[in-house]
C-alpha positions in Angstrom: 0.0 0.0 0.0 2.9 2.3 0.7 4.2 1.9 -2.8 0.9 2.9 -4.2 0.6 6.0 -2.2 4.1 7.0 -3.1 3.3 6.6 -6.8 0.5 9.1 -6.5 2.5 11.8 -4.8 4.5 14.4 -6.6 8.2 14.8 -6.0 7.9 18.3 -4.6 4.9 18.0 -2.3 4.0 14.8 -0.5 0.4 15.9 0.4 -0.8 16.7 -3.1 -1.3 13.7 -5.4 -0.1 14.1 -9.0 -2.5 13.4 -11.8 -1.6 10.9 -14.5 -2.0 11.6 -18.2 -4.7 9.0 -18.4 -6.6 10.6 -15.6 -6.3 14.0 -17.2 -7.5 12.7 -20.5 -10.4 10.9 -18.8 -11.4 14.0 -16.9 -11.4 16.1 -20.1 -13.4 13.5 -21.9 -15.8 13.3 -19.0 -16.3 17.0 -19.0 -16.8 17.0 -22.8 -19.4 14.3 -22.5 -21.3 16.1 -19.8 -21.2 19.3 -21.8 -22.1 17.8 -25.2 -24.6 15.2 -24.1 -26.5 17.0 -21.3 -29.8 15.7 -22.7 -28.5 12.1 -22.9 -27.3 11.8 -19.3 -29.3 13.0 -16.3 -27.9 15.9 -14.3 -25.6 14.7 -11.5 -27.2 15.0 -8.1 -25.7 15.6 -4.7 -25.2 11.8 -4.2 -22.9 11.5 -7.3 -20.6 14.4 -6.6 -17.0 13.2 -6.2 -14.9 14.7 -3.5 -11.5 13.2 -4.1 -9.3 12.4 -7.1 -9.7 8.7 -6.6 -13.5 9.0 -6.4 -13.4 10.9 -9.7 -11.1 8.4 -11.2 -13.4 5.5 -10.3 -16.4 7.5 -11.5 -14.7 8.1 -14.9 -13.7 4.5 -15.1 -17.2 3.4 -14.4 -18.6 5.8 -17.0 -16.1 4.6 -19.6 -17.0 1.0 -18.9 -20.7 1.9 -19.4 -20.0 3.6 -22.7 -17.9 0.7 -23.9 -20.5 -1.8 -22.8 -23.3 0.1 -24.6 -21.2 0.3 -27.8 -20.5 -3.5 -27.6 -24.2 -4.2 -27.1 -25.1 -2.0 -30.0 -22.5 -3.7 -32.2 -23.7 -7.1 -31.0 -27.3 -6.2 -32.0 -26.1 -5.0 -35.4 -24.2 -8.2 -36.0 -27.2 -10.3 -34.9 -29.6 -8.5 -37.2 -27.1 -8.8 -40.1 -26.8 -12.5 -39.4 -30.6 -12.9 -39.4 -30.9 -11.0 -42.7 -28.3 -13.3 -44.2 -30.2 -16.4 -42.9 -33.4 -15.1 -44.4 -31.6 -14.4 -47.7 -30.1 -17.9 -47.7 -33.5 -19.5 -46.9 -35.1 -17.4 -49.7 -32.5 -18.5 -52.2 -32.9 -22.2 -51.3 -36.6 -21.9 -51.6 -36.2 -20.2 -55.0 -33.8 -22.9 -56.2 -36.2 -25.7 -55.0 -39.2 -23.9 -56.6 -37.3 -23.5 -59.9 -36.2 -27.2 -59.9 -39.8 -28.2 -59.1 -41.1 -26.2 -62.1 -38.4 -27.6 -64.4 -39.1 -31.2 -63.3 -42.9 -30.6 -63.6 -42.5 -29.3 -67.2 -40.2 -32.2 -68.0 -42.6 -34.7 -66.6 -45.5 -33.2 -68.5 -43.6 -33.3 -71.8 -42.7 -37.0 -71.3 -46.2 -38.1 -70.4 -47.8 -36.8 -73.6 -47.3 -38.8 -76.8 -45.5 -36.6 -79.2 -44.9 -37.5 -82.8 -41.3 -37.8 -84.0 -41.9 -35.1 -86.6 -43.0 -32.6 -83.9 -40.7 -29.6 -83.2 -38.8 -30.1 -80.0 -38.1 -26.9 -78.0 -35.1 -28.4 -76.2 -31.9 -28.2 -78.3 -28.5 -27.4 -76.9 -25.1 -27.0 -78.5 -22.5 -29.3 -76.9 -19.7 -26.7 -77.2 -21.6 -24.2 -75.2 -23.1 -26.7 -72.7 -21.0 -29.8 -72.1 -23.2 -30.8 -69.2 -26.3 -31.7 -71.2 -27.0 -33.8 -74.2 -28.8 -32.9 -77.4 -32.2 -34.4 -78.0 -30.9 -36.5 -80.9 -29.3 -39.0 -78.5 -25.9 -37.5 -78.4 -23.8 -38.2 -75.3 -22.7 -35.4 -73.1 -19.1 -35.0 -72.0 -20.0 -35.2 -68.3 -22.9 -37.3 -67.1 -25.7 -36.4 -64.8 -24.3 -38.3 -61.8 -21.0 -36.6 -62.0 -22.6 -33.2 -62.3 -24.9 -33.9 -59.4 -22.1 -35.1 -57.1 -20.0 -32.1 -58.1 -22.8 -29.7 -57.2 -23.5 -31.4 -53.9 -19.8 -31.4 -52.9 -19.5 -27.7 -53.9 -22.6 -26.8 -51.9 -21.3 -28.6 -48.8 -17.9 -26.9 -49.1 -19.5 -23.5 -49.6 -21.7 -24.1 -46.6 -18.8 -24.9 -44.3 -16.7 -22.0 -45.6 -19.6 -19.6 -44.9 -20.2 -21.1 -41.5 -16.5 -20.8 -40.6 -16.4 -17.2 -41.8 -19.4 -16.3 -39.8 -17.9 -17.9 -36.7 -15.1 -15.4 -36.6 
């Protein structure tokens, strides 16, 4: 305890405690906050008046801690709301993909169930150079089969999911 009291005393006068740079900065910031945000903080009453330097120091520390805590809470709420928006966007994109796949499979099943003549014009025709993943209606083979494409897409989706999950964990 004696070491602490010696550190707070100036070299010229043992009765007057010297003020550190941190305390001086905190005091000026405290005064600026009281001056600038008089509407935000209630006026200090007689019970909160500090009488000594150490009381003022602890009051400033408490006020600084409150400000930092409120900033962290605000940041946490912002991050939580951003995460919820990302979850909703991801859910909407999955629903849109599933809906699109359902429509495509529904149209494909409708076309296969009706008996079409061989001379009828077929709306599905792809060029193999532009689309190596599909085959032309005239029974040409594609470069990459359906199973290979499906496995590739599933593995890509799983890898992307874990990358996003790892990135959001930071």
